[in-house]
N, C-alpha and C positions, 0 to 999 in steps of 0.2 A: 200138406200146407204149402202155400205158395213160396215161402222162403226156405223150405226144406228142413226147418228146425222142429224137432219134436222129441219128447222123452218117452221112454217105455219102461214101465216098472212091473215086476212080477213078484209074487210072494212064494208060498210053498208049492204052488202048482206051476208047472212049466208053461210058459207062453211062447208064442213064436210069431214072427212076421216075415214078409217077403217083399222087397222093394220092387218097383218098376225097373225095367232095364236102364242102366246108366253106362256112360262111357267116361272114363277118367284116366288121368296119368299120375304117375308118382306112386306114393304109398297110401295106406289107409291107417288112420288113427281113431281111437275112441276115447271119450270121456265117460267114465263109469264108476259106479260104486257096487261092489260085489261082496255080499256077506260071507262069513266063514263057510257056511253050508250051501253057498250058491254058485252060480256060474253064468257066464254069457258065452255062447258058442256062435261064432260067425263062420259062414261058408259062402263062398262065391259060387254062383251057378251060371250056366249059360242061359239064354233067353227061354229055353224050354224047361228050365228047372233042374237040369242035370248038374250035380256037384263037379266043379272043376278040380282036377288033381292039384295037390299042394296048396289049396286055398281053403283050409279048415283050421280054425284056431279056437281053443277053449280057454277062457280067462277065469281064474278063480281068486277069491279073497284079495280084493284090491280096491283102493280109493285113489283114482289116478286121473290126471288131466293129460291129454295127448299121449296115451299109451299106444305104442306101435302094435299094429295087428299084422299088416303085410308090408314088406319093403317095396314091392312092385305089384302092379295090377295087370290083368289080361289086356291084350291089345284090342280085342273085340268087346262089344257091349256085354255087360254082365248084370246079374241081380245079386243082391245081398240078402241072405237068409240068416235070421237071428233067432236063436233059442235062448231063453232067459228064465232063471229061477233065483229067487231071493236076491234080486239085484235091480239096479236102475241103469239104463243106458241113456246118457244125456245127449251125446252128440257124436256123430261119425263125421270125419272130415278127411279130405284127400290132401296130401302134402307132396311136393316135389322132393323136399329134403326132410326127412323125419328127425324130430328133435330128441326122441327117447328110444332106447332099445330094450 
């Protein structure tokens, strides 16, 4: 979408998505609802799709606004790979100062 806003929902079957390359500063936060038997896994990759070291996080059983995913982001362009099961990802946003830990 032009404004970059979209939601992603998955049920019992895992779904995934991969963004275009982005360049951002600060940290990454997510707004999400994850059921007790679900998860959202976020990985940052290089432009070729290789997972970057120390940039994988799995979130389970949460209903949270502005949940911290990563405190800092890579200096170079990266892609965001998301795996989701029994959960809804509402928004990813980049923050210079994260408000939750």
